[in-house]
MIKEVO-261631 format. One line per 2 residues: number of its first residue (from 0); their letters; for each residue z, x, y of C-alpha. Coordinates in nm, 4 decimals. Each point is the difference from the previous one (the first is absolute). Layout:
N
NUM = a = Z,X,Y  ...
***
This chain:
473
0 = mk = 8.1648,5.6926,11.3516  0.0492,-0.3146,0.2042
2 = pt = -0.1047,0.0687,0.3600  0.2693,-0.0059,0.2696
4 = sa = -0.2400,0.0715,0.2861  0.0939,-0.3312,0.1606
6 = nf = 0.3477,0.1492,0.0546  -0.1395,0.3060,0.1747
8 = yt = 0.2397,0.0008,0.2943  0.3028,-0.0411,-0.2280
10 = nv = -0.1314,0.2832,-0.2173  -0.0400,0.2174,0.3102
12 = dk = 0.3569,-0.0659,0.1141  0.1291,0.1162,-0.3391
14 = al = -0.2177,0.3109,0.0049  0.1123,0.1067,0.3460
16 = vd = 0.3690,0.0118,-0.0996  -0.0595,0.1671,-0.3371
18 = kt = 0.1155,0.3566,0.0696  -0.1298,0.1365,-0.3302
20 = lq = -0.3440,-0.1457,0.0634  -0.0075,0.1259,0.3577
22 = ka = 0.0807,0.3531,-0.1157  -0.2864,-0.0116,-0.2523
24 = lr = -0.2424,-0.1393,0.2569  0.0745,0.2798,0.2462
26 = kt = -0.1143,0.2481,-0.2632  -0.3088,-0.2082,-0.0746
28 = av = -0.1018,-0.0093,0.3661  -0.0043,0.3796,0.0095
30 = gf = -0.0940,0.1026,-0.3532  -0.3240,-0.1836,-0.0741
32 = pm = -0.1647,0.0603,0.3415  0.0862,0.3696,-0.0189
34 = lr = -0.1491,0.0369,-0.3491  -0.3172,-0.1819,0.1032
36 = ak = -0.0486,0.2051,0.3145  0.0384,0.3274,-0.1879
38 = ai = -0.2486,-0.1011,-0.2703  -0.2620,-0.1224,0.2452
40 = da = 0.0262,0.3082,0.2180  -0.0996,0.2001,-0.3073
42 = lp = -0.3112,-0.2124,-0.0651  -0.2471,0.0152,0.2938
44 = ef = -0.2358,-0.2524,-0.1628  0.2687,-0.2675,-0.0375
46 = dt = -0.1471,-0.2337,0.2634  -0.3456,0.0378,-0.1530
48 = lr = 0.1462,-0.0967,-0.3371  0.1607,-0.3048,0.1628
50 = dd = -0.3367,-0.1088,0.1373  -0.1584,0.0485,-0.3423
52 = av = 0.2775,-0.2041,-0.1622  -0.0444,-0.2837,0.2528
54 = tl = -0.3765,-0.0093,-0.0638  0.0631,0.0008,-0.3727
56 = kn = 0.2520,-0.2844,0.0043  -0.2126,-0.2100,0.2347
58 = dv = -0.2903,0.0352,-0.2437  0.2292,-0.1123,-0.2818
60 = ld = 0.1101,-0.3079,0.1936  -0.3610,-0.0829,0.0908
62 = nl = -0.0986,0.0158,-0.3688  0.3277,-0.0792,-0.1725
64 = dy = -0.1494,-0.2428,-0.2519  -0.2554,0.2580,-0.1140
66 = yl = 0.2512,0.2829,-0.0445  0.2505,-0.2204,-0.1826
68 = er = -0.2636,-0.1257,-0.2416  -0.1192,0.3562,-0.0560
70 = fe = 0.3579,0.1091,-0.0666  0.0461,-0.2818,-0.2497
72 = tk = -0.3221,0.0918,-0.1819  0.0953,0.3658,-0.0283
74 = ai = 0.3599,-0.0743,-0.1008  -0.1198,-0.2252,-0.2825
76 = eq = -0.2524,0.2645,-0.1099  0.2941,0.2413,-0.0328
78 = gg = 0.1872,-0.2450,-0.2227  0.2235,-0.1563,0.2657
80 = qv = 0.0609,-0.3605,0.0948  -0.0107,-0.1397,0.3534
82 = hw = 0.1907,-0.3115,0.1058  -0.0847,-0.1767,0.3281
84 = cs = 0.3030,-0.1735,0.1525  -0.0072,-0.2133,0.3127
86 = dt = 0.3744,0.0059,0.0701  0.3266,0.1557,-0.1150
88 = qe = 0.0823,-0.2841,-0.2392  -0.3237,0.0510,-0.1902
90 = an = 0.0505,0.3777,0.0028  0.3538,-0.0283,-0.1381
92 = et = -0.1116,-0.2402,-0.2706  -0.2738,0.2435,-0.1010
94 = vl = 0.2442,0.2927,-0.0176  0.2404,-0.2095,-0.2084
96 = ki = -0.2758,-0.1053,-0.2390  -0.1004,0.3652,-0.0573
98 = cq = 0.3633,0.1017,-0.0548  0.0652,-0.2845,-0.2434
100 = aa = -0.3143,0.0850,-0.1947  0.1393,0.3533,-0.0378
102 = na = 0.3421,-0.1397,-0.1052  0.1476,0.1966,0.2885
104 = kt = 0.3745,0.0151,0.0458  0.0048,0.2653,0.2710
106 = vt = -0.2541,0.0959,0.2666  0.0028,0.3210,0.2011
108 = kg = -0.1396,-0.0175,0.3519  -0.1452,0.2549,0.2334
110 = ks = 0.0375,-0.0654,0.3730  -0.2133,-0.2999,0.1014
112 = mi = 0.0054,-0.1907,0.3269  -0.2203,-0.2649,-0.1627
114 = ge = 0.2655,-0.0341,-0.2697  0.2545,-0.0585,0.2766
116 = em = -0.2332,-0.2508,0.1650  -0.0332,-0.1853,-0.3299
118 = gv = 0.3712,0.0144,-0.0783  -0.1071,0.1084,-0.3465
120 = ne = 0.3412,0.1446,-0.0947  0.1794,-0.3282,0.0591
122 = yl = -0.2734,-0.1919,-0.1800  0.0207,0.2193,-0.3110
124 = ee = 0.3798,-0.0174,-0.0031  -0.0165,-0.3798,0.0110
126 = hg = -0.2083,0.0144,-0.3176  0.2229,0.2392,-0.1926
128 = ie = -0.1807,0.3275,0.0665  0.1851,0.2917,0.1593
130 = pi = -0.1904,0.1866,0.2751  0.1152,0.3549,0.0794
132 = et = -0.1015,0.1690,0.3233  -0.0741,0.3684,-0.0599
134 = dl = -0.0633,0.1269,0.3513  0.3392,0.1422,0.0985
136 = ge = 0.0177,-0.1905,0.3289  -0.1074,-0.3257,-0.1645
138 = yi = 0.2467,0.0607,-0.2855  0.2843,0.0384,0.2514
140 = iq = -0.0778,-0.3218,0.1850  -0.0510,-0.1850,-0.3284
142 = lr = 0.3535,0.0962,-0.0999  0.1217,-0.1198,0.3419
144 = ne = -0.2053,-0.3216,-0.0268  -0.1776,0.0717,0.3285
146 = pp = -0.3608,-0.0063,0.1179  -0.1641,0.3222,0.1253
148 = sh = 0.0730,0.0929,0.3599  -0.3062,0.2266,0.0378
150 = iv = -0.3337,-0.0131,-0.1804  0.0113,0.3732,-0.0809
152 = gp = 0.3758,0.0632,-0.0137  0.1409,-0.3279,-0.1356
154 = ai = 0.3611,0.1274,-0.0079  -0.0155,0.1940,0.3247
156 = hv = 0.2942,-0.2046,0.1305  0.2356,0.0930,-0.2867
158 = pk = 0.2235,0.3105,0.0401  0.0700,0.2112,-0.3082
160 = ee = 0.3616,-0.1247,-0.0169  -0.1218,-0.3563,-0.0472
162 = va = -0.2583,0.1165,-0.2533  0.2862,0.1558,-0.1989
164 = ea = 0.1905,-0.3294,0.0116  -0.3045,-0.1913,-0.1261
166 = fk = -0.0467,0.2460,-0.2873  0.3648,-0.0210,-0.1059
168 = ea = -0.0094,-0.3796,0.0019  -0.3244,-0.0114,-0.1991
170 = ht = 0.0466,0.2927,-0.2400  0.3377,-0.1029,-0.1387
172 = el = -0.0719,0.1703,-0.3333  0.0327,0.3408,0.1694
174 = da = 0.3144,0.1940,0.0923  0.1731,-0.1803,0.2856
176 = er = 0.1348,0.3315,0.1349  -0.3386,0.1730,0.0163
178 = sl = -0.1031,0.1641,0.3256  -0.2766,-0.1701,0.1974
180 = ee = 0.0599,0.1727,0.3319  -0.3228,0.2005,0.0182
182 = pq = -0.3571,-0.1376,0.0123  -0.0959,0.2163,-0.2997
184 = el = 0.2741,-0.1634,-0.2084  -0.1250,-0.3452,0.0953
186 = le = -0.3551,0.0993,-0.0866  0.0981,0.1389,-0.3398
188 = ea = 0.1904,-0.3147,-0.0894  -0.2878,-0.2270,0.0997
190 = ra = -0.2418,0.2161,-0.1975  0.2183,-0.0164,-0.3115
192 = il = 0.0372,-0.3782,0.0209  -0.3668,-0.0662,0.0721
194 = re = -0.1340,0.2337,-0.2684  0.1165,-0.2384,-0.2713
196 = kf = -0.1472,-0.2953,0.1914  -0.3400,0.1706,0.0175
198 = in = -0.0050,0.0654,-0.3729  0.1101,-0.3481,-0.1061
200 = ad = -0.2074,-0.2085,0.2428  -0.2582,-0.2329,-0.1495
202 = vg = -0.2021,-0.0449,0.3214  -0.0452,0.2160,0.3092
204 = it = -0.0872,-0.1468,0.3404  -0.1289,0.2014,0.2948
206 = ga = -0.1506,-0.0760,0.3349  -0.3258,0.1511,0.1215
208 = nf = -0.0732,0.2005,0.3113  -0.3692,-0.0306,-0.0879
210 = lv = -0.2337,-0.1788,-0.2364  -0.3176,0.2040,-0.0457
212 = ae = -0.3117,-0.2167,-0.0376  -0.2107,0.2928,-0.1221
214 = tg = 0.2128,0.0637,-0.3100  0.2218,-0.3067,-0.0498
216 = ss = 0.3064,0.2206,0.0558  0.3340,-0.0699,0.1654
218 = ai = 0.1783,0.2752,0.1917  0.3601,0.0496,0.1059
220 = vt = 0.1751,0.2690,0.2031  0.3638,0.0913,-0.0682
222 = ne = 0.2384,0.2877,0.0598  0.2090,-0.0475,-0.3136
224 = gn = -0.2427,-0.0338,-0.2902  0.1590,-0.3270,-0.1064
226 = gd = -0.3315,-0.1768,0.0463  -0.1621,0.2202,-0.2640
228 = lt = 0.2714,-0.0740,-0.2565  -0.0224,-0.3715,0.0823
230 = qi = -0.3737,0.0016,-0.0694  -0.0173,0.2292,-0.3014
232 = lp = 0.2979,-0.0778,-0.2248  -0.0006,-0.3829,-0.0460
234 = rv = -0.2558,-0.1738,-0.2176  -0.1212,-0.2120,0.2905
236 = hi = -0.0736,0.1047,0.3594  -0.0244,-0.2677,0.2724
238 = vl = -0.1308,0.0896,0.3461  0.0963,-0.2247,0.2917
240 = as = -0.2406,0.0239,0.2941  -0.1085,-0.2088,0.2958
242 = ie = -0.3734,-0.0453,0.0413  -0.0421,0.2264,0.3044
244 = kv = 0.1129,0.3098,-0.1945  -0.3477,0.0614,-0.1422
246 = vp = -0.2054,0.3004,0.1158  -0.3608,0.0728,-0.0990
248 = tl = 0.0273,0.3507,-0.1529  0.2382,0.2753,-0.1019
250 = ed = -0.1155,0.1975,0.3028  0.0982,-0.2906,0.2239
252 = as = 0.3460,-0.0052,-0.1584  0.0359,0.3718,0.0758
254 = ti = -0.0873,-0.0628,0.3662  0.2876,-0.2442,0.0364
256 = lr = 0.2324,0.2215,-0.2031  -0.0438,0.2739,0.2618
258 = vl = 0.1483,-0.2222,0.2719  0.2484,-0.1971,-0.2126
260 = ar = 0.2910,0.2363,-0.0732  -0.0483,0.2004,0.3190
262 = si = 0.0597,-0.3133,0.2045  0.3558,-0.0571,-0.1220
264 = tg = 0.1549,0.2781,-0.2119  -0.2037,0.2855,0.1462
266 = qd = -0.1283,0.1072,-0.3419  -0.3586,0.1083,-0.0534
268 = ls = 0.0082,-0.2234,-0.3075  0.2756,-0.1756,-0.1889
270 = vy = 0.1329,0.2010,-0.2947  -0.1756,-0.2241,-0.2528
272 = tt = -0.3369,-0.1703,0.0462  -0.0819,-0.1860,-0.3206
274 = fs = -0.3193,-0.1826,-0.0986  0.0009,-0.2408,-0.2952
276 = tg = -0.3254,-0.1164,-0.1550  0.0328,-0.2511,-0.2805
278 = pr = 0.2205,0.0191,-0.3105  0.0402,0.2983,-0.2324
280 = rd = -0.3153,0.1218,-0.1773  -0.0015,0.1065,-0.3632
282 = dd = 0.0137,0.3677,0.0907  0.2654,-0.0347,0.2738
284 = id = 0.3393,0.1540,-0.0674  0.1887,-0.2791,0.1749
286 = gp = -0.0477,-0.3061,0.2159  0.0334,-0.3784,-0.0269
288 = ee = -0.1771,-0.2161,-0.2547  -0.0746,-0.2623,0.2680
290 = fh = -0.0970,0.0377,0.3669  0.0273,-0.3071,0.2238
292 = vi = -0.0714,-0.0293,0.3732  0.1403,-0.2923,0.1985
294 = ll = -0.2138,-0.0617,0.3116  0.2125,-0.1976,0.2463
296 = dn = -0.1438,-0.1855,0.2981  0.3033,-0.1828,0.1428
298 = gr = -0.1507,-0.0639,0.3427  -0.2205,0.3098,0.0319
300 = se = -0.3247,-0.1962,-0.0198  0.1114,-0.2090,0.2941
302 = ml = 0.0908,0.3127,0.1965  -0.3454,0.1355,-0.0726
304 = gn = -0.1464,-0.2728,0.2190  0.2564,-0.0217,0.2797
306 = ef = 0.1431,0.2064,0.2874  0.2134,0.2084,-0.2366
308 = rd = -0.2815,0.1489,-0.2074  0.0704,0.3556,0.1200
310 = ml = 0.3468,-0.0177,-0.1573  -0.1724,0.0127,-0.3385
312 = rc = -0.0823,0.3655,0.0726  0.3702,0.0826,-0.0422
314 = ir = 0.0673,0.2655,-0.2662  0.3805,-0.0497,0.0036
316 = cg = 0.0778,0.3512,0.1245  0.2960,-0.1238,0.2068
318 = sc = -0.0785,0.2175,0.3008  0.0248,-0.2943,0.2393
320 = lg = 0.3565,-0.0682,-0.1166  0.1260,0.3512,0.0676
322 = hc = -0.1405,-0.0021,0.3533  0.1017,-0.3542,0.0990
324 = pi = 0.2936,-0.0268,0.2438  0.0844,-0.3434,-0.1414
326 = yt = -0.0060,0.0957,-0.3685  0.2030,0.3155,0.0649
328 = ti = 0.2607,-0.2176,0.1739  0.0314,-0.2930,-0.2425
330 = gg = -0.1344,0.1307,-0.3333  -0.2139,-0.1777,-0.2557
332 = ha = 0.2291,-0.2726,-0.1336  0.0135,-0.1753,0.3376
334 = yg = -0.3647,-0.1028,-0.0386  0.1064,-0.2155,-0.2915
336 = wv = -0.2652,0.0728,-0.2581  -0.1866,0.2665,-0.1942
338 = ys = -0.1851,0.1572,0.2915  0.1564,0.1141,0.3243
340 = gp = -0.0634,0.1824,0.3239  -0.3250,-0.0356,0.1953
342 = mg = -0.2169,-0.0641,-0.3044  0.2543,-0.2519,-0.1301
344 = kv = 0.0082,-0.2130,0.3122  -0.3771,-0.0495,-0.0317
346 = li = -0.0156,-0.0362,-0.3791  0.3027,-0.2216,-0.0626
348 = pn = -0.1192,-0.3013,0.2047  -0.3353,0.0207,-0.1800
350 = li = 0.1590,0.0076,-0.3441  0.2974,-0.2372,0.0223
352 = gh = -0.1017,-0.2147,0.2981  0.0506,0.0262,0.3730
354 = eq = 0.2742,-0.2619,0.0201  0.2240,0.1978,-0.2375
356 = sk = -0.0510,0.3218,0.1955  -0.0602,-0.1223,0.3530
358 = hl = 0.2458,0.2420,0.1600  -0.1481,0.3209,-0.1414
360 = pn = -0.2765,0.0477,0.2622  0.2767,0.0373,0.2582
362 = ac = 0.1319,0.3075,-0.1817  -0.2339,0.2181,0.2017
364 = tm = 0.0074,0.1946,0.3272  -0.3818,0.0208,0.0082
366 = cg = 0.0365,0.3777,0.0377  -0.3077,0.0499,-0.2210
368 = kc = 0.1490,0.2869,-0.2008  -0.0791,-0.1760,-0.3296
370 = ee = -0.3716,-0.0089,0.0762  0.0101,0.3567,0.1296
372 = vc = 0.1399,0.1416,-0.3252  -0.1721,-0.2341,-0.2484
374 = pl = -0.2375,0.2065,-0.2175  -0.2339,-0.3003,-0.0174
376 = ri = 0.0228,-0.0737,0.3755  0.1141,-0.3600,-0.0569
378 = pi = 0.0427,-0.1801,0.3369  0.3427,-0.1403,-0.0836
380 = pt = 0.1018,-0.0762,0.3629  -0.3174,-0.2041,0.0505
382 = mn = 0.0682,-0.2069,-0.3114  0.3644,-0.0377,0.0955
384 = rv = -0.1146,-0.1401,0.3335  -0.2055,-0.2577,-0.1924
386 = wr = 0.3111,-0.1084,-0.1912  0.1912,-0.0322,0.3268
388 = gk = -0.2747,-0.2258,0.1312  0.0232,-0.2139,-0.3121
390 = eh = 0.3782,-0.0109,0.0385  -0.0391,-0.1319,0.3546
392 = ea = -0.2635,-0.2566,-0.1002  0.2152,-0.1283,-0.2871
394 = ky = 0.3016,-0.0172,0.2363  0.2049,0.2190,-0.2335
396 = ss = 0.1262,0.1965,0.3006  0.2908,-0.1290,0.2076
398 = ra = -0.0590,-0.2513,0.2787  0.1432,0.2444,0.2527
400 = sr = -0.2448,0.2741,-0.0997  -0.2953,-0.2409,0.0184
402 = ia = 0.1061,-0.1118,0.3498  0.0360,0.3626,0.1099
404 = lg = -0.3404,0.0888,-0.1424  -0.1547,-0.3031,0.1673
406 = fw = 0.1470,0.1083,0.3342  -0.1328,0.3526,-0.0468
408 = af = -0.3461,-0.1371,-0.0875  0.0052,-0.2159,0.3144
410 = ma = 0.0766,0.3068,0.2110  -0.2458,0.2290,-0.1812
412 = kr = -0.2854,-0.2414,0.0774  0.0795,0.0391,0.3712
414 = pk = -0.0147,0.3750,0.0639  0.0895,-0.0060,0.3695
416 = ly = 0.3129,-0.2082,-0.0607  0.0865,0.2089,-0.3072
418 = hl = -0.0238,0.3292,0.1913  0.1967,-0.1401,0.2947
420 = la = 0.2907,-0.1212,-0.2138  -0.0084,0.3074,-0.2235
422 = gf = 0.0239,0.2273,0.3033  0.2850,-0.2085,0.1441
424 = ky = 0.1937,0.0035,-0.3286  -0.0638,0.3714,-0.0416
426 = si = 0.1281,0.0701,0.3519  0.3131,-0.2147,-0.0382
428 = lg = 0.0917,0.1541,-0.3386  -0.0581,0.3458,0.1432
430 = ki = 0.2427,-0.0614,0.2842  0.2663,-0.1603,-0.2177
432 = gr = -0.0175,0.2710,-0.2648  -0.0419,0.2957,0.2349
434 = kk = 0.3623,0.1126,-0.0245  0.0368,0.0135,-0.3807
436 = gr = -0.3670,0.0433,-0.0815  0.0248,-0.2510,-0.2816
438 = ft = 0.1057,-0.3523,-0.0956  0.2421,-0.0588,-0.2863
440 = sv = -0.0746,-0.3732,0.0028  -0.2831,-0.2133,0.1338
442 = pf = -0.0144,-0.3824,0.0085  -0.2322,-0.1442,-0.2690
444 = as = -0.0383,0.3477,-0.1536  0.3264,0.0402,-0.1913
446 = aw = -0.1842,0.0705,-0.3249  -0.1429,0.3111,0.1644
448 = te = 0.3124,0.1257,0.1801  0.2310,-0.0507,-0.2984
450 = gr = -0.1447,0.3134,-0.1545  -0.1140,0.2004,0.3019
452 = dl = 0.0164,0.0228,0.3774  -0.2931,-0.1042,0.2161
454 = ps = -0.1045,0.2740,0.2454  -0.0146,-0.1234,0.3581
456 = pq = -0.3470,0.0123,0.1601  -0.0812,0.2930,0.2280
458 = gr = -0.2780,0.0297,0.2571  -0.2944,-0.2372,0.0194
460 = tf = -0.1482,-0.2104,-0.2812  -0.2985,0.1171,-0.1980
462 = qq = -0.2210,-0.2637,0.1613  0.1129,0.1104,0.3465
464 = qw = -0.0736,0.3643,-0.0791  -0.3374,-0.0982,-0.1434
466 = sd = -0.0833,-0.1928,0.3131  0.1106,0.2929,0.2225
468 = rg = -0.2515,0.2200,-0.1806  -0.2783,-0.2501,0.0409
470 = gk = -0.0164,-0.0608,-0.3767  -0.0679,0.3674,-0.0770
472 = r = 0.1824,0.2372,-0.2326
***
C-alpha cells in the first residue's frame, strides 16, 4: 500500500462526510470500550498483569539481540529456517524466493499487519502468484481493493449490504439471485469459497503475535480458525514477524495473552491460540513440510535507541483506537497507511518518514485515554508531543501556527504579564458571552467552532482562584 499520510487533511475531509463510515464509527466508539470495561471489571488482577507485561517487554527490548538469537537457534533445532530482513523490499524478495522454490501458484494468508506493512500481496501479484486473504475481514477488503481500517477489525467500516455487493461482484460463478441479506448467509458463502482455496494453496503465510525464544515457536491468535488452516494445509508455512515480537518463554506469552483480547474484544482469550514449532515431524498427522520465519526490522532497531522505544512494547490489541476521539471520528483510512489511531500516529512517522506523515501528530486532543487503556502502558501522548516538537523544528507546521506558538512562549516566560492578560481576556469573553453562555464563532479559532460551540467563561480564572486561596487546595 502506497502511503497517503501526506494527504491527511484531505483524507479527513472525505471521512467526515462519509455517512456510512460515520455510522460505523459511532458503533465502534461505544462497542469496544464497553467490552473492555466489562472484561476488566471481572479480572481484579488486570492492572497487576499489565505491570508484569510492561516489565517483561522492557526486558525483551533491553536484551533483544539475545532473545532473537536464542529464538533463531531453537527454530533451526526444530527444523525451521529463519530469514533476517532489514527492510520490506528484502522481506518481500525472501517471501517470493520461498514461494518460487515451492512452485507456488496460490498463497493463502492469515491476518498479518506485517504483511500489510510489506505490501506482500501486491508484490506476489506482480510476480504471478495469487495471494488469498482468509480472515473474513481481510477477505472483504481484499475484494474491495482497500487497506484495513482497524488493526483488529479490518472491515469494520463496511456494512453488510456492501459486503454482499462485493461478494456478488467477485463470486460470479454463483447464482446471481442468491440471498445475501443475513450475516450468516455471507459467512457461509465466504466459507464455501475459501475452503477450496485452503485445500489448493501451495504456501500459507501468517503473522505472529509472539515468537517464543524458549521453543523457537510462533504464535497467532484468531477468532475464526483460518490461521490454523493456513499453517497446516499448505506444504510451506511462512511466518512474517517484526523483531520486537519475541518473548522469552511460553509463560511470558501467556502473561501477555491475558491482557491482549480483554483489552479490545472483551474476551478472556481469543477463540484460537495456535503455536507452531517447526515443520511436520514423521509421526505428525498433518502440518507443513517447510517452516520459514521472516524477521523484519524496517526501522525498529533505530526506534530501539531513540525517544520512541516504548512504542515497541505495542502488542497490536487496538484498544487505543477504540477509545480515541479522533479515530472514532475519522476512521482508519484517513491516517493514510497500514497503522492508524494513536499507535499509528507514533509508528507511521518512524516507519515511512516524518516528512510523509508530518500532519499525523496533530490528530490528537492529548486527552491521554490511549495511555490509560493501553495494556502495556505505552506513553503515546508523550511520544506524540516529541513528534510535534520535531514538526515545529523542521518547520512542517504552518507559519501562522509557529507565530502563534512563539507569541504564547513569549507570554509564558513572563508569568505576571501572562496572568494579567489571561485574566483580562477571560473577563472580556465572560461579559460578551454572558447572555448566550457560548460562542458559535471565535476569531482565529474557526477550526474549533466549526464543530462545536465554545462555552463562555464564568467566574474567576483558575490562577485567580489559586491566588485567593494562597496556593492551597
